N, C-alpha and C positions, 0 to 999 in steps of 0.2 A: 708115255714110256720113252725112255732114252736108251741108246746103245752107246757103250764106251769102248774105245780102242786105245791101246797103250803101246808105247815104245815102237819097235820095228814093225809090228803088225799094222799100226796106224800109218806110219810113214810110208810103208810099201803101197798102201792104198792111195795115199796122196800122190806118190810117184806115178802110179798107174794112171791117175786122172790127168796129171801134168803131161805125160807122154801122149795121151790120146788127143788133148786139145792142141798140143804143139805140133803133132804129126799132121793134123788137119790144116793148121794155119801156116806152118813154115814152108810148105810146098809152094806157096805163092810168092816167096821172097825172091827179089832180083828181077832183072829184065827178061829172063827166060823161065821165070816161075810159072806155075800152072794155075788155072782157074779152079774154083770150087763151085759146085752146084748145090744150092740150098733150097729145101722145101720152105716156102714162105707163106705165112698166113695173111700178110699184108699186101703182097704183090698180086696184081690182077690175074696173072697167069699161074699163080700158085708156086712159082719158083723164081729164084734169083741166081744169076751167074756173076761171080765177082772174084777179084783178086785182092780185095780190101781185107786186110787182116782183122781189123776190129769187127767188121760185119760178119766174118766167119766165126770169130770167137763168141760174139753175142748170140749166135744161133745154136751154140752147143750147150746142152744140158744132159748130164748123164744120169742113168737110173740109180746107180750105186751112190748112196748119200755121201760117203767119204770121198769118193772120186770126184763127185760134183762139188764138194767143198774146195778141192784143189783147183778145179776149173774156175770157180768163182774167184779164188785168190789170184790166179793167173790173169783173169779178166780185169782184176783191179789194176795190175801193172799196165795192161793195155789201155784201160780207160783213162788212167792218170796221164799216160803219155799222150793220148789223143786229146785230152782236155788241155794240157799244158802246151803242147807243141803242134797238135793237129795231125801229126803223122808219126811213123815209127812204131806203130803198134805191133807189127809182125816182128821187128827187131827186138822189141821188149819181151815178147813171148819166147823167142829163140834164146835170148840171154837168160831168162828166168829158168827155162828147162835146163840149160847147160850148167848154171850155177848150182841148182838143186841136185842134179845128177852127180856132178863132180864133188859137191859137198857131202852127199850121202855116201858116196864111195869112200871118201877119206875117213868119214866117221866109222864106217864098218871096219876099215883097216886099222883104225886107231880108236878103239872103243873108250879109252880113257880121256879123250880130248875134251877140254873145257869149251863147250859150244858157245857159251855166252861171250867168252874172250875172243873166240874165233870170229864170231859175227861182228864184234866191235872192230877188230882188226880189218875185216873185209870192208866195213863202212869207211874206215880211215883211208884205206888204199883207194877205194872208189872216189872219195873226195879229191885225192891227189891226181887221179886220172882225169877227172872232170876239170880240175884247174889246168892241167896240162893241155887238154883239148881247147879250153877257152883261150889260152895264150896262142895256140896255133891256128885258130880260126881266121879266115881271110874275109875282108869286107866284100860286099856284093857289088858287082859291076853289071852293066847292061846285058852282056853276053852270059854272065853267071845266072841272071834271072831266068833266061831261056833254058839253060842247062839244068838247073834245079827243077823247074817246072816240067821239063821233058822227062827227066828221070822219074819223078813222082807220078807222072801220068802214064807210067808203064812204057816209057820210051816212045811215046807218041809225039813226034816233033811238031806236028801241026797244032796240037793242043798246047804244047809247051810255048810255042810262039804266041798263040792267042792270049794265054795267061800272062806272059811277060809283057805283052802290049797293054793289057788292061792295067797292070801295076805301074807301068811307065806313065800312063795317063792320070791315074788317081794319085800317084806320088807315094812316098814312104808314109805320110800321115793319113793316107786314105784307107778305105775299107772295101774289100771285095767279097761279094756273096755269090752263091750258086743257086740257080733255080731251074726247073724243067722248062724246056721250050715246047711251044705248041706245034712246032714243025719238026722236020727231020734235021734242020740246020742247027749248028752250034755257033753262037755269036755272043758278043758282049755289048753292053751299053754303060755309059758313064754319066753320072749325074752329080750334082753338087750336094754334099751331105755331111752329117755329123755322126760320130759314134760316141756313145756314152756307156761306160762300164757299169751299168745298172740294169737289172731285169725287172719284170712285172712283180708287183707286191702280192699278187694273188692269182691263183690258177683260174679264178672266176672270170678274169679278163680275157682268157685265151679264146680266140675265135678260129684258130688254125690248129686243130687237135693233132695233126700229123707231126708238126714240128714244135708243138708246145709254144706257139707264138700268138701274139695279138698284132694283127695287121690292120692299120687304119689309113685310108687315103683321104686327101682333101681335108686335113685335120687341123683344128685349132690347138694352140699350145699355151698352157699356163705355167709360168716359171716363178717359183717362190721358195724362200727359205723359212717362211712362216709356217708353223705347224697347223694343219687343218684338223682340229679336234672335234669339230661339229659340222654336220652336213649343211647347217644354216650359214656357215662361214662363206660358202661358195654358192648359195642359193641364187644370187643375182646372175650368175652365168649359167647355172644348170638349167634354169627355166627356159631361156632362149635357145640353149643347145638342144633341149628336148623338143621344144615347139617348132624349131626350124630344121629338125632332123640332122643336126650337125654332129661332128665327131670331135672328141677332146682328149688330149694327152695332158695329164697333170704331172709336172716335174716338181715334186714337193713331198714332204713328210705328212702322211695322213694317219690318223689314229685307226686302230683296228676296227672300231665301229663304223667309221667313215668308209674304209676299204670294203668292209662287208656289205654296207648299204649300196655302194656303187656297184660292187660285183653282182649282187642279187638283181639289180636293175639291168645289168648286162645280160644275165641269164634269162630274164623275162623279156629281153629284146626291146626294152623301153629306153635304153641308153647305150650309146656307142662310145666307150671311154676306156682309158687305161691309165694306170698310175705307176710311176717309178720314183724312187727316192733320189735326192740330189747326189751328184758325184762327190767324192772326196770328203774331207772333214774340215771343220774350223774355217779359217780365213780362205782356204783354198776353195771351199764350197761356194762362197760368195763370189769370188773372182771367176770361177768356171761358169757359175750360173748366170752371171752378168754377161759373159761371152756368148753363151748359148741363147739367152734372151735377145741379145743384139743381133745375132745371126738369123733368127727367125722372125725378127720384127716385133718382139713382145716387150711389154713393160715388165721389168723385174721388180716384183713385190718383195721387199726385204725388210727385216726387222730393224736393221741398222739405219734405215731412212724413215722409220716410223710409218710405214704403209699399213693400210687397213684393207684386208681382203674383202670385207663386206661391201666395200665401195667399188669393187672391180666390175668392169663392163666388157662386152664383147670387143670393143675397140682396144682394150688393153692386152688382148690375147695376140700371140704370134700365129703364124700359119706355115704349114709345110705340105708338100705334095703327098708325102707318104711317111708313115713311121712303122717300123718292124721291131717289136719288143719281144725278145726271147727270155729264157730263164736267167741269163747273166749279162745281157747287153741290149742296147737300144740303138737302132740306126734311124736317123731322121734325114729323109731326102728333102732338101730345101727347095723352095721356089726358085725358078731360074733367075740368074743374075745375082750380083753381090753389091751391096750398098757401099757408098763412099765411107760411111761410118765404120763398116766392117774392115775395109781396106786400111783405113787409118789405124784401127786397133791392131791389125796384123803388123803393120809397119812399126808401131810403137813397141809391140811385144818382141819383134825381131831385134830391135835396137837394145832392149833390156837384156835379151839373151846374149848378145855379143858383148855387152858390158859386164855381165855377171861372171864371177870367178868361182861360184859354188856349184858343184855338180847337181845337188838336189834342186836348187833353184833353177838351173838351166833345164833340167828334165821337166819341171813343172811348167816352165814357160813354153817348152816344146809341145806339151800336152794342150796348152791353151791355144797355141797356133794351129795345132791339128784340128781342134774342135771348130775353128773358124774357117780354115782353108782346105781341109781334107775333102777329097771327092769320094763318091760311092760308086763302085763298079759292080755290075751284075752280069755274071756269065750264064747265059741260057743254054742248057745242054739238050740237044736233040738226038734222035735216033730213028732208025727204020722200024724198030719194034720196041715194045715196052722193056723187054729183057736187055736189048742193046743200050737203051737209054739209061736204065738203072746202072748197068755196069760202067758206062762212060761217066755218069754222074759221080759215082764213087771215086773214079780216077781224077776227075776234075777237082773235086772237093779236096782230095789228098794233095794235089798239086798246088792249089790255092793256099792251103795251110802251110805247105812246105816253103813256098816263096815268102809268106809272111814271117815264118820263123827265120829264114835266111836273112831277111832284111833286118830283123831284130838283133841277131847274134852272129851273123856271118856264116861261112860255109867251111866244110872239111872235105878232104878227099873221100869219095864214096866207095861203093862196092864192099863195105866192111873193112876197108884198108886202114882207116884211122884207128879203129879199135885193135886191129891186128898189129899195127905198129906199136901201140902202147903195150900190148901183151909181150911182144918180142923184146922190148927195151925195159921191161919191168925187172927191177933188181930185188934180190932176196929169195930165200927158199923156205919161208914160213908156210904153214898150211894154207893160210889165207891167200898168200901170193900164188901158190900152186893152183888153187881153185880158180882164182880170177884170171890168171895167165892163160889157162886152158879155155876158160869160158869166153873170154874176149875174142877168141879166134872163131867162135861158133857162127856169127853172122856171115863172115867171109866164106867159111867152109860150106855153109848152107847154100849161099848164092852159087858157088862153084858146082856143088852137087846138083842143084836144080837145073843147071846148064848142061849137065851130063858130061862134065869135064873133070880132069884131075890136075891139080896144080899145088906145088909145095907152098906151105905157109911161110914164105920168106920175103921180106921187103928190105931193100938196101938203105933207103932213107925215107923220111916222112914225106908224104905227097905222092909217092909212087904206089902202083897197084896193078891189078889184073883186070883187063876188059874181057869179060866172059863172052861177049858177043863177037869180038874179033879175034880173041886169043892173044892179044897184044899186052905186053908188060910195059909200063911207062908212067909218065906224069898224068895223074888222074885229072888235074885241073885243066891241062891242055886238051885232054880227051873229052872234057865236058862231063865227067862222071863225079858228081858232087852231092853231098848231103848237107842239109842245114845243121849247123853245130848244135842248135837248141834241140833238134830232134834226137840226135845221137846221144847227147848228154842226158836228156830226160829219159830216154829208153833205158840207158844203163842205170841211172839212179833209181828208177821205179822197179826195174828188174831185181836189183840188189835188195831193195827194201822188202819186196814180197818174198824173194828166195830166202833171205835170212830169217824171216818170220817162220817159214815152213821148216827150216833147218832146226829151229829151236823148239818146234812142236813136239811134245811128249805125250799128250793125251788129247783125244778127240771125242766130243760128245755130239751125237746126232739124235734126231727123233726117229723112233722105230716106225717103219712103214708097215 
């Protein structure tokens, strides 16, 4: 049986759900935001203490089905922001609530408003704001890295310096991951590694259920663009892999039957293996795969050179210290040292990059250089208790993601001041303008409110803002209060996307409990 809700009755329930999740999450925003205690089924102590917005949001499920639909929709904005930028989930939720509430208020005051045209106009204005923020973003410097990491780690300067140091060592092309430490200390290690934007082809390969990962150490690597459509194609290497209790990563396209056969053998514990598909498409695949094979010391079995997989031997495989394969990416920690052939390839690619005049070609060459030269840094998070460790882990993970986003698209003045400035300089008095002008102020206002302070929403020029910790007004860049541009833009984009969907909702269908 279903229950139906129409018009204002349904929208009021949605608003109620939004207010509830937002109230729980937005109290964490800013340097003086509060922590939230969550009952946890996964934590050993049965509770989690956190300031991480997405962690709080994920823990919320409401009894009322319509209210819970609203919660799920707001979570969508948070999840999208976390996925695309790694941080900014709380900002996304605060913006979503503000846009919905301001939009609903306007619709009540003007019942004849064309909602479809209103939301189209809101999306157009949002695109303009995002373009404006993109132009104003500044490139990251050494000090900027530390400032961004410190802000995202809840103003923990020691953690900020540690994360900045690890990024300095791995470089822009490198990868930084976060793991729990077996001690109370928090530290990092840097190794030589490769990141591939491809995840495992089947959940049957997962051996770390907590993080949905397949982790293999002391692992052999097969790299091929030939389709493996029959398990007999790779019988020559599977037999010695099994007999010698070795581990194997296959970077290549396998048929569903092959994937299932390999996965079932993993489940039976008779085989330690994982499969990912090759990165990119077309000629790019062949060039990237050749680079990966070279960096791990593997022979690249390619269709273009007439190779036959049935002739492959263990000697043709590459090797790595460790591979970590998640749902959407693979990190290969290479053996120590880099061969002369790899250095020669990097030099060749850098020369081609300097000579190229096409942006797409330059970007692709940089990707290839990254796969060959990028390092992998691991931050090990410790704590005096499980609760402390979990809370610190969330902060470190946010900070790592924030720095990564800052390196990609630069930084903006933080503390909500970038969006506040855009709202104050927004021209026009259309309904869409009014809704967004008021809504863009909400992160700034919430940060100030969480700090227990009062401050007028006024900024003289872009880059200036309010330091809630000191009470000083001034240049946010000089004060080290910065946000990654990618985080701010994605939070706004995803908030508007979810909010406009809610504003256009006129009927709700739920299952009767």
